[in-house]
Short mmCIF file of the C-alpha atoms (twelve columns), coordinates in Angstrom:
data_MODEL
# 
_entry.id   MODEL 
# 
loop_
_atom_site.group_PDB 
_atom_site.id 
_atom_site.type_symbol 
_atom_site.label_atom_id 
_atom_site.label_alt_id 
_atom_site.label_comp_id 
_atom_site.label_asym_id 
_atom_site.label_seq_id 
_atom_site.Cartn_x 
_atom_site.Cartn_y 
_atom_site.Cartn_z 
_atom_site.pdbx_PDB_model_num 
ATOM 1   C CA . MET A 1   35.632 58.769  -51.444 1 
ATOM 2   C CA . ALA A 2   32.448 57.096  -50.432 1 
ATOM 3   C CA . GLY A 3   33.227 54.279  -52.901 1 
ATOM 4   C CA . ALA A 4   36.703 53.695  -51.324 1 
ATOM 5   C CA . THR A 5   35.278 53.367  -47.871 1 
ATOM 6   C CA . LEU A 6   32.650 50.940  -49.052 1 
ATOM 7   C CA . PHE A 7   35.359 49.057  -50.814 1 
ATOM 8   C CA . THR A 8   37.475 48.785  -47.619 1 
ATOM 9   C CA . ARG A 9   34.457 47.794  -45.525 1 
ATOM 10  C CA . ALA A 10  33.455 45.059  -48.105 1 
ATOM 11  C CA . ALA A 11  37.042 43.869  -48.052 1 
ATOM 12  C CA . ARG A 12  36.975 43.673  -44.344 1 
ATOM 13  C CA . LEU A 13  33.708 41.662  -44.235 1 
ATOM 14  C CA . SER A 14  34.938 39.320  -46.881 1 
ATOM 15  C CA . SER A 15  38.025 38.629  -45.065 1 
ATOM 16  C CA . SER A 16  36.181 37.928  -41.819 1 
ATOM 17  C CA . THR A 17  33.720 35.770  -43.530 1 
ATOM 18  C CA . ALA A 18  36.345 33.925  -45.093 1 
ATOM 19  C CA . SER A 19  38.065 33.159  -41.853 1 
ATOM 20  C CA . LEU A 20  34.794 32.242  -40.351 1 
ATOM 21  C CA . VAL A 21  34.130 29.760  -43.270 1 
ATOM 22  C CA . SER A 22  37.587 28.272  -43.112 1 
ATOM 23  C CA . SER A 23  37.138 27.729  -39.305 1 
ATOM 24  C CA . PHE A 24  33.937 26.016  -39.931 1 
ATOM 25  C CA . ARG A 25  35.556 23.711  -42.549 1 
ATOM 26  C CA . THR A 26  38.262 22.654  -40.131 1 
ATOM 27  C CA . LEU A 27  35.658 21.962  -37.506 1 
ATOM 28  C CA . ALA A 28  33.726 19.771  -40.036 1 
ATOM 29  C CA . VAL A 29  36.895 18.012  -41.208 1 
ATOM 30  C CA . CYS A 30  38.508 17.339  -37.797 1 
ATOM 31  C CA . PRO A 31  36.878 14.203  -36.206 1 
ATOM 32  C CA . ILE A 32  35.609 14.498  -32.763 1 
ATOM 33  C CA . ALA A 33  37.549 12.589  -30.133 1 
ATOM 34  C CA . THR A 34  35.322 10.282  -28.416 1 
ATOM 35  C CA . GLN A 35  36.453 8.635   -25.215 1 
ATOM 36  C CA . THR A 36  36.165 4.759   -25.052 1 
ATOM 37  C CA . ARG A 37  36.737 2.728   -22.112 1 
ATOM 38  C CA . THR A 38  38.725 -0.301  -22.486 1 
ATOM 39  C CA . ILE A 39  39.699 -3.014  -20.098 1 
ATOM 40  C CA . SER A 40  43.306 -3.138  -19.335 1 
ATOM 41  C CA . GLN A 41  45.297 -6.357  -19.871 1 
ATOM 42  C CA . SER A 42  46.119 -6.444  -16.231 1 
ATOM 43  C CA . VAL A 43  42.713 -7.105  -15.234 1 
ATOM 44  C CA . LEU A 44  42.332 -10.050 -17.684 1 
ATOM 45  C CA . SER A 45  45.649 -11.595 -16.940 1 
ATOM 46  C CA . LYS A 46  45.730 -15.019 -15.234 1 
ATOM 47  C CA . SER A 47  47.644 -13.881 -12.061 1 
ATOM 48  C CA . THR A 48  44.833 -11.442 -11.417 1 
ATOM 49  C CA . ARG A 49  42.094 -13.913 -11.943 1 
ATOM 50  C CA . GLN A 50  43.365 -16.199 -9.193  1 
ATOM 51  C CA . TRP A 51  42.819 -13.400 -6.700  1 
ATOM 52  C CA . LEU A 52  39.222 -12.620 -7.857  1 
ATOM 53  C CA . PRO A 53  36.509 -14.232 -5.820  1 
ATOM 54  C CA . THR A 54  34.798 -17.248 -7.506  1 
ATOM 55  C CA . THR A 55  31.365 -15.318 -7.547  1 
ATOM 56  C CA . ALA A 56  33.020 -12.948 -10.026 1 
ATOM 57  C CA . LEU A 57  33.415 -15.477 -12.638 1 
ATOM 58  C CA . VAL A 58  29.734 -16.374 -13.144 1 
ATOM 59  C CA . GLY A 59  28.206 -16.822 -16.710 1 
ATOM 60  C CA . GLY A 60  31.490 -16.734 -18.537 1 
ATOM 61  C CA . GLY A 61  32.201 -13.197 -18.064 1 
ATOM 62  C CA . ILE A 62  34.101 -11.149 -15.475 1 
ATOM 63  C CA . LYS A 63  32.033 -8.878  -13.214 1 
ATOM 64  C CA . THR A 64  33.943 -6.318  -11.604 1 
ATOM 65  C CA . ALA A 65  33.868 -5.832  -7.849  1 
ATOM 66  C CA . VAL A 66  32.285 -2.349  -8.453  1 
ATOM 67  C CA . GLN A 67  29.345 -3.735  -10.167 1 
ATOM 68  C CA . GLN A 68  28.760 -6.221  -7.441  1 
ATOM 69  C CA . GLN A 69  28.969 -3.616  -4.602  1 
ATOM 70  C CA . GLN A 70  26.261 -1.423  -6.300  1 
ATOM 71  C CA . GLN A 71  24.095 -4.229  -6.719  1 
ATOM 72  C CA . GLN A 72  24.370 -5.156  -2.947  1 
ATOM 73  C CA . THR A 73  23.983 -1.572  -1.700  1 
ATOM 74  C CA . ARG A 74  20.676 -0.861  -3.641  1 
ATOM 75  C CA . GLY A 75  18.297 0.966   -1.366  1 
ATOM 76  C CA . MET A 76  14.586 0.629   -0.910  1 
ATOM 77  C CA . LYS A 77  11.620 2.513   -2.163  1 
ATOM 78  C CA . VAL A 78  9.889  4.747   0.361   1 
ATOM 79  C CA . HIS A 79  6.077  4.921   -0.180  1 
ATOM 80  C CA . SER A 80  3.182  6.054   2.102   1 
ATOM 81  C CA . SER A 81  1.357  3.025   1.231   1 
ATOM 82  C CA . VAL A 82  3.334  -0.246  0.762   1 
ATOM 83  C CA . LYS A 83  2.084  -3.535  -0.862  1 
ATOM 84  C CA . LYS A 84  3.253  -6.919  -1.902  1 
ATOM 85  C CA . ARG A 85  4.416  -7.039  -5.421  1 
ATOM 86  C CA . CYS A 86  4.745  -10.836 -5.750  1 
ATOM 87  C CA . GLU A 87  4.027  -14.027 -3.842  1 
ATOM 88  C CA . HIS A 88  7.632  -13.943 -2.274  1 
ATOM 89  C CA . CYS A 89  7.230  -10.591 -0.728  1 
ATOM 90  C CA . LYS A 90  6.892  -10.490 3.086   1 
ATOM 91  C CA . VAL A 91  5.454  -7.796  5.291   1 
ATOM 92  C CA . VAL A 92  7.740  -6.981  8.270   1 
ATOM 93  C CA . ARG A 93  7.290  -4.328  11.078  1 
ATOM 94  C CA . ARG A 94  10.529 -2.947  12.318  1 
ATOM 95  C CA . LYS A 95  12.405 -0.295  14.494  1 
ATOM 96  C CA . GLY A 96  9.365  0.087   16.959  1 
ATOM 97  C CA . GLY A 97  9.978  1.358   20.373  1 
ATOM 98  C CA . LYS A 98  7.842  2.344   23.343  1 
ATOM 99  C CA . ARG A 99  6.385  5.423   21.814  1 
ATOM 100 C CA . HIS A 100 5.448  4.239   18.162  1 
ATOM 101 C CA . ARG A 101 4.828  1.041   16.389  1 
ATOM 102 C CA . GLY A 102 7.611  1.352   13.811  1 
ATOM 103 C CA . TYR A 103 7.854  1.212   10.136  1 
ATOM 104 C CA . LEU A 104 6.269  -1.476  7.833   1 
ATOM 105 C CA . TYR A 105 8.883  -3.008  5.446   1 
ATOM 106 C CA . ILE A 106 8.254  -5.302  2.529   1 
ATOM 107 C CA . ILE A 107 11.342 -7.646  1.906   1 
ATOM 108 C CA . CYS A 108 11.494 -9.925  -1.016  1 
ATOM 109 C CA . PRO A 109 14.252 -12.548 -1.417  1 
ATOM 110 C CA . ALA A 110 13.168 -13.294 -4.967  1 
ATOM 111 C CA . ASN A 111 13.548 -9.852  -6.387  1 
ATOM 112 C CA . PRO A 112 15.578 -7.128  -4.317  1 
ATOM 113 C CA . ARG A 113 13.747 -4.295  -6.303  1 
ATOM 114 C CA . HIS A 114 10.659 -5.054  -4.353  1 
ATOM 115 C CA . LYS A 115 12.155 -3.728  -1.206  1 
ATOM 116 C CA . GLN A 116 9.992  -1.110  0.220   1 
ATOM 117 C CA . ARG A 117 9.511  1.041   3.610   1 
ATOM 118 C CA . GLN A 118 6.586  2.853   4.694   1 
ATOM 119 C CA . GLY A 119 7.362  6.591   5.139   1 
# 
């Protein structure tokens, strides 16, 4: 009787491992769907191009309005100690009232990444 129970347990284990192996095989064989972004034809059509601003057609490629907006709304770094990063950087003191002297700002027309504010 002990041999019969061992045989049924072994049969159950082999069937469960066989199903597990087959599920792993299907996972290995099935390609994973990757999402790729494509530009729709409506964006590249001639009728849409005439409505785009001329600054969007710089360098032979088309920049989207979202990319331009992200570049324009870039913030500034806040440091306890601000310093000029290049020869174009200017030191400006702003937002001062009666009670305090305001904040020290660094603005740079050449490189907008140099914008800083003293915190």
